Kinemage of the C-alpha trace (Angstrom):
@kinemage 1
@onewidth
@group {chain A} dominant
@subgroup {mainchain}
@vectorlist {calphas} color= white
{ca met a 1} P -23.869 -29.441 -57.622
{ca ala a 2} L -23.627 -25.646 -57.217
{ca ala a 3} L -27.122 -24.774 -56.015
{ca gln a 4} L -28.743 -21.546 -57.206
{ca val a 5} L -31.809 -19.921 -55.672
{ca gly a 6} L -34.849 -20.734 -57.776
{ca gln a 7} L -33.520 -23.969 -59.246
{ca lys a 8} L -35.894 -26.932 -59.377
{ca val a 9} L -34.414 -30.051 -57.796
{ca leu a 10} L -35.182 -33.477 -56.425
{ca val a 11} L -33.925 -34.381 -52.955
{ca arg a 12} L -32.185 -37.746 -52.910
{ca gly a 13} L -34.161 -40.136 -50.702
{ca asn a 14} L -37.354 -38.033 -50.984
{ca glu a 15} L -38.032 -38.294 -54.708
{ca gln a 16} L -41.609 -39.367 -53.961
{ca asp a 17} L -42.336 -35.797 -52.781
{ca gly a 18} L -41.678 -34.394 -56.246
{ca phe a 19} L -39.705 -31.303 -57.226
{ca ala a 20} L -38.571 -28.741 -54.696
{ca glu a 21} L -37.186 -25.252 -55.220
{ca val a 22} L -33.938 -23.969 -53.749
{ca ile a 23} L -34.679 -20.879 -51.623
{ca ser a 24} L -31.360 -20.284 -49.843
{ca tyr a 25} L -27.628 -20.724 -50.359
{ca pro a 26} L -25.611 -23.375 -48.479
{ca asp a 27} L -24.441 -22.488 -44.974
{ca ser a 28} L -21.190 -23.446 -43.280
{ca arg a 29} L -22.547 -26.934 -42.561
{ca gly a 30} L -23.370 -27.589 -46.193
{ca thr a 31} L -27.150 -27.376 -45.716
{ca leu a 32} L -29.674 -25.167 -47.452
{ca glu a 33} L -33.418 -24.629 -47.522
{ca val a 34} L -35.797 -25.926 -50.178
{ca ala a 35} L -39.516 -25.316 -50.654
{ca tyr a 36} L -42.191 -27.785 -51.766
{ca tyr a 37} L -45.163 -25.882 -53.193
{ca thr a 38} L -48.592 -27.295 -52.333
{ca ser a 39} L -50.504 -24.422 -53.938
{ca pro a 40} L -49.626 -21.091 -55.595
{ca val a 41} L -49.462 -19.430 -52.172
{ca arg a 42} L -48.495 -22.253 -49.789
{ca met a 43} L -45.266 -24.198 -49.450
{ca val a 44} L -43.514 -26.581 -47.065
{ca thr a 45} L -39.867 -25.745 -46.329
{ca arg a 46} L -37.164 -28.215 -45.390
{ca arg a 47} L -33.475 -27.956 -44.605
{ca val a 48} L -31.423 -30.520 -46.503
{ca leu a 49} L -27.804 -31.252 -47.365
{ca ala a 50} L -26.669 -29.498 -50.518
{ca arg a 51} L -25.015 -32.697 -51.750
{ca ser a 52} L -28.397 -34.503 -51.650
{ca leu a 53} L -29.847 -32.316 -54.407
{ca val a 54} L -30.357 -33.838 -57.836
{ca arg a 55} L -30.682 -31.617 -60.898
{ca thr a 56} L -32.955 -33.007 -63.592
{ca glu a 57} L -35.214 -31.641 -66.293
{ca leu a 58} L -38.831 -30.936 -65.405
{ca pro a 59} L -41.088 -33.498 -67.137
{ca ser a 60} L -43.566 -32.328 -69.745
{ca gln a 61} L -46.963 -31.367 -68.265
{ca thr a 62} L -45.497 -30.492 -64.866
{ca arg a 63} L -47.955 -28.142 -63.158
{ca cys a 64} L -46.487 -24.710 -62.469
{ca tyr a 65} L -47.422 -21.339 -60.974
{ca tyr a 66} L -46.370 -17.992 -62.439
{ca lys a 67} L -47.118 -14.563 -60.997
{ca asp a 68} L -47.102 -11.470 -63.152
{ca gly a 69} L -48.658 -8.015 -62.886
{ca ala a 70} L -52.156 -9.427 -63.423
{ca gly a 71} L -51.865 -12.005 -60.632
{ca phe a 72} L -51.293 -15.756 -60.578
{ca arg a 73} L -51.327 -17.811 -63.760
{ca ile a 74} L -51.403 -21.608 -63.670
{ca gly a 75} L -49.905 -23.545 -66.539
{ca arg a 76} L -47.990 -26.661 -67.526
{ca val a 77} L -44.455 -27.204 -68.746
{ca val a 78} L -44.209 -28.074 -72.440
{ca thr a 79} L -40.498 -28.266 -73.303
{ca ser a 80} L -37.168 -27.170 -71.894
{ca thr a 81} L -34.693 -24.851 -73.621
{ca pro a 82} L -31.100 -24.428 -72.377
{ca thr a 83} L -29.990 -20.772 -72.343
{ca pro a 84} L -26.738 -19.025 -71.352
{ca asn a 85} L -28.370 -18.023 -68.055
{ca gly a 86} L -29.616 -21.509 -67.183
{ca asp a 87} L -32.570 -23.696 -68.069
{ca ser a 88} L -35.734 -22.080 -69.405
{ca tyr a 89} L -39.067 -23.717 -70.178
{ca his a 90} L -41.905 -23.160 -72.580
{ca val a 91} L -44.974 -23.013 -70.334
{ca cys a 92} L -48.505 -23.275 -71.716
{ca phe a 93} L -51.239 -21.233 -70.033
{ca pro a 94} L -55.009 -21.080 -70.702
{ca asn a 95} L -56.101 -19.879 -74.159
{ca asp a 96} L -53.018 -21.584 -75.643
{ca thr a 97} L -50.699 -18.826 -74.454
{ca val a 98} L -47.102 -20.119 -74.371
{ca leu a 99} L -44.304 -18.198 -72.625
{ca leu a 100} L -40.589 -18.952 -72.434
{ca leu a 101} L -39.694 -18.540 -68.764
{ca pro a 102} L -36.460 -19.055 -66.821
{ca glu a 103} L -36.956 -21.757 -64.217
{ca thr a 104} L -36.292 -19.191 -61.482
{ca glu a 105} L -39.408 -17.188 -62.416
{ca phe a 106} L -42.071 -19.816 -61.721
{ca his a 107} L -42.847 -22.437 -59.092
{ca val a 108} L -43.819 -26.086 -59.595
{ca arg a 109} L -46.409 -28.176 -57.784
{ca ser a 110} L -44.927 -30.851 -55.511
{ca tyr a 111} L -46.476 -34.244 -54.748
{ca leu a 112} L -47.212 -33.332 -51.128
{ca lys a 113} L -50.774 -33.143 -49.852
{ca gly a 114} L -52.654 -30.102 -51.145
{ca ala a 115} L -52.914 -26.971 -49.032
{ca asp a 116} L -56.104 -25.425 -47.644
{ca pro a 117} L -58.016 -24.140 -50.704
{ca val a 118} L -59.338 -21.130 -48.752
{ca ala a 119} L -55.908 -19.475 -48.932
{ca thr a 120} L -55.766 -20.060 -52.680
{ca leu a 121} L -59.241 -18.584 -53.209
{ca ser a 122} L -58.590 -15.570 -50.974
{ca ser a 123} L -55.425 -14.826 -52.966
{ca leu a 124} L -57.325 -15.088 -56.267
{ca ala a 125} L -54.867 -17.812 -57.288
{ca asn a 126} L -57.440 -20.399 -58.374
{ca glu a 127} L -57.759 -21.714 -61.909
{ca thr a 128} L -60.538 -20.772 -64.308
{ca pro a 129} L -63.846 -22.717 -64.052
{ca phe a 130} L -63.240 -24.167 -67.529
{ca leu a 131} L -60.818 -26.842 -66.328
{ca phe a 132} L -62.943 -27.638 -63.269
{ca glu a 133} L -65.998 -28.173 -65.452
{ca arg a 134} L -64.088 -30.454 -67.830
{ca arg a 135} L -62.705 -32.521 -64.948
{ca ser a 136} L -66.131 -32.756 -63.315
{ca glu a 137} L -67.715 -33.953 -66.550
{ca trp a 138} L -65.015 -36.592 -67.020
{ca leu a 139} L -65.299 -37.756 -63.396
{ca glu a 140} L -69.086 -38.084 -63.662
{ca arg a 141} L -68.809 -40.239 -66.780
{ca tyr a 142} L -66.006 -42.344 -65.309
{ca val a 143} L -67.977 -43.058 -62.123
{ca arg a 144} L -71.014 -44.035 -64.196
{ca gln a 145} L -68.900 -46.318 -66.374
{ca val a 146} L -67.455 -48.078 -63.324
{ca trp a 147} L -70.945 -48.407 -61.853
{ca leu a 148} L -72.335 -49.931 -65.039
{ca ser a 149} L -69.474 -52.438 -65.114
{ca arg a 150} L -70.152 -53.334 -61.447
{ca gly a 151} L -66.692 -52.162 -60.483
{ca leu a 152} L -64.922 -54.550 -62.865
{ca arg a 153} L -62.466 -52.118 -64.422
{ca gly a 154} L -60.699 -55.031 -66.073
{ca leu a 155} L -63.663 -55.262 -68.450
{ca ile a 156} L -63.814 -51.659 -69.595
{ca ser a 157} L -60.048 -51.147 -69.823
{ca ser a 158} L -59.327 -54.200 -71.989
{ca lys a 159} L -58.969 -54.020 -75.768
{ca ile a 160} L -61.641 -56.591 -76.497
{ca glu a 161} L -65.173 -56.930 -77.859
{ca leu a 162} L -67.409 -57.821 -74.947
{ca phe a 163} L -69.792 -60.772 -75.157
{ca pro a 164} L -72.412 -61.452 -72.454
{ca his a 165} L -71.203 -64.956 -71.589
{ca gln a 166} L -67.618 -63.744 -71.135
{ca val a 167} L -68.732 -60.883 -68.899
{ca glu a 168} L -70.840 -63.229 -66.764
{ca ile a 169} L -68.008 -65.734 -66.363
{ca ala a 170} L -65.506 -63.025 -65.383
{ca arg a 171} L -67.993 -61.533 -62.916
{ca arg a 172} L -68.732 -64.885 -61.311
{ca val a 173} L -65.075 -65.788 -60.892
{ca leu a 174} L -63.968 -62.392 -59.593
{ca gln a 175} L -66.788 -62.087 -57.069
{ca asp a 176} L -65.860 -65.414 -55.478
{ca pro a 177} L -63.552 -64.962 -52.453
{ca val a 178} L -61.813 -68.251 -53.379
{ca ile a 179} L -60.814 -68.256 -57.047
{ca arg a 180} L -60.237 -71.852 -58.201
{ca tyr a 181} L -62.074 -72.366 -61.483
{ca leu a 182} L -61.944 -74.479 -64.624
{ca leu a 183} L -63.017 -72.524 -67.725
{ca ala a 184} L -64.330 -75.228 -70.079
{ca asp a 185} L -66.277 -73.500 -72.853
{ca glu a 186} L -66.317 -74.931 -76.366
{ca val a 187} L -63.452 -74.113 -78.725
{ca gly a 188} L -63.697 -70.554 -80.053
{ca leu a 189} L -65.940 -69.103 -77.320
{ca gly a 190} L -63.155 -67.016 -75.818
{ca lys a 191} L -61.620 -68.830 -72.861
{ca thr a 192} L -58.367 -66.935 -73.352
{ca ile a 193} L -60.279 -63.634 -73.278
{ca glu a 194} L -62.162 -64.693 -70.133
{ca ala a 195} L -58.905 -65.639 -68.413
{ca gly a 196} L -57.297 -62.386 -69.566
{ca ile a 197} L -60.138 -60.305 -68.114
{ca ile a 198} L -59.797 -62.099 -64.791
{ca leu a 199} L -56.022 -61.710 -64.651
{ca his a 200} L -56.274 -58.055 -65.688
{ca gln a 201} L -58.765 -57.278 -62.918
{ca leu a 202} L -56.664 -59.099 -60.324
{ca his a 203} L -53.636 -57.081 -61.423
{ca leu a 204} L -55.602 -53.814 -61.156
{ca asp a 205} L -56.769 -54.748 -57.654
{ca thr a 206} L -53.281 -55.864 -56.560
{ca pro a 207} L -50.528 -54.244 -58.703
{ca ser a 208} L -47.823 -56.247 -56.889
{ca leu a 209} L -49.490 -59.520 -57.891
{ca arg a 210} L -47.218 -62.061 -59.610
{ca ile a 211} L -48.945 -63.940 -62.424
{ca val a 212} L -47.677 -67.269 -63.789
{ca val a 213} L -49.306 -68.850 -66.856
{ca leu a 214} L -48.582 -72.445 -67.909
{ca ala a 215} L -49.735 -73.235 -71.447
{ca pro a 216} L -49.055 -75.788 -74.218
{ca asn a 217} L -45.667 -75.072 -75.749
{ca leu a 218} L -47.195 -74.067 -79.108
{ca leu a 219} L -49.427 -71.487 -77.401
{ca val a 220} L -46.835 -69.793 -75.163
{ca his a 221} L -46.159 -67.011 -77.709
{ca gln a 222} L -49.901 -66.518 -78.312
{ca trp a 223} L -50.554 -66.131 -74.582
{ca arg a 224} L -47.767 -63.595 -74.184
{ca asp a 225} L -49.026 -61.588 -77.159
{ca glu a 226} L -52.697 -61.657 -76.091
{ca leu a 227} L -51.974 -60.680 -72.490
{ca ala a 228} L -49.684 -57.810 -73.523
{ca arg a 229} L -51.701 -56.488 -76.478
{ca arg a 230} L -55.236 -56.813 -75.135
{ca phe a 231} L -54.760 -56.451 -71.384
{ca gly a 232} L -51.477 -54.566 -70.892
{ca leu a 233} L -49.993 -57.482 -68.935
{ca glu a 234} L -46.481 -57.330 -70.353
{ca asn a 235} L -44.556 -58.734 -67.383
{ca val a 236} L -46.499 -61.969 -66.960
{ca glu a 237} L -44.421 -65.168 -66.819
{ca val a 238} L -45.750 -67.542 -69.485
{ca arg a 239} L -44.112 -70.989 -69.578
{ca pro a 240} L -44.778 -74.343 -71.251
{ca tyr a 241} L -46.805 -76.544 -68.931
{ca glu a 242} L -44.190 -79.254 -69.417
{ca gln a 243} L -42.254 -77.200 -66.852
{ca ile a 244} L -44.959 -77.660 -64.225
{ca gly a 245} L -42.490 -79.755 -62.248
{ca leu a 246} L -40.735 -76.534 -61.279
{ca phe a 247} L -43.773 -75.648 -59.182
{ca gln a 248} L -44.541 -78.971 -57.500
{ca asp a 249} L -42.327 -78.434 -54.455
{ca asp a 250} L -42.307 -74.634 -54.531
{ca pro a 251} L -45.440 -73.023 -56.093
{ca leu a 252} L -43.349 -70.002 -57.046
{ca gly a 253} L -40.393 -71.940 -58.422
{ca ser a 254} L -37.269 -69.813 -58.745
{ca trp a 255} L -39.268 -66.586 -58.200
{ca ser a 256} L -40.161 -67.288 -54.572
{ca ser a 257} L -40.832 -64.097 -52.634
{ca thr a 258} L -43.383 -62.487 -50.348
{ca arg a 259} L -45.418 -61.140 -53.273
{ca pro a 260} L -48.929 -62.613 -53.742
{ca thr a 261} L -49.142 -65.001 -56.677
{ca val a 262} L -51.822 -66.312 -59.003
{ca ser a 263} L -51.219 -69.168 -61.438
{ca leu a 264} L -53.147 -70.275 -64.510
{ca leu a 265} L -52.848 -73.617 -66.311
{ca glu a 266} L -54.213 -74.199 -69.808
{ca ile a 267} L -54.802 -77.891 -70.536
{ca ser a 268} L -55.058 -79.364 -74.030
{ca thr a 269} L -56.917 -82.671 -74.440
{ca lys a 270} L -57.021 -82.677 -78.243
{ca ser a 271} L -54.959 -81.280 -81.058
{ca arg a 272} L -56.476 -77.881 -80.289
{ca ala a 273} L -56.338 -76.175 -76.901
{ca thr a 274} L -59.455 -76.232 -74.758
């Protein structure tokens, strides 16, 4: 790509650091300098190969810094608009002020560790107290909610109606360092919900966790739907328990890997699942 000063780019191999900004033209060796902004007034510069730059549109809500005659203004990208002179973006600032700005006229926040806030404050580049107060209020309520749920975020983030016996069962299972339980409530008391809460919390604690559910053939679709709709577990492997033989020699069957695994087996002793 033909790099231009001010363009926002990703650096191939360092995408986890977020967007950088081109601040120099390529030299004879094909390298140029890019800047990763950690605050309105602080940046980290790196020298990279020009061919490693990747041009892509800034995502909506990308945090950005814009300096005009009144000082620094902090806003968020709303939409992009191609123009004859390059990409421009509608940027929303406090008080619902929206400006159309060329991408070369503002900076974007990278994913690198934040800079020393003293420099931001001394440059009068800090945001208004309004956003800080809103974030603080939200954080206070979130911490209280987690405290009231005893740290079991799988309870409060599931789309279910909570019943005391289900909460107690989930708490007991999840607080045991060795989780090997048989949930044997009467029909209709919510064993599927209890299992879903447990699996959801385990997934939140260990996102790389592989979950395998073995259920009666007639209930495979129901399990998939309940786990996805109520608990956001859309990538769980749900199989008929007639296929349990796949796991006798290798607990992970054809998915064997180094990822941690949890398995669940629903057993039916009557015409209805228990």
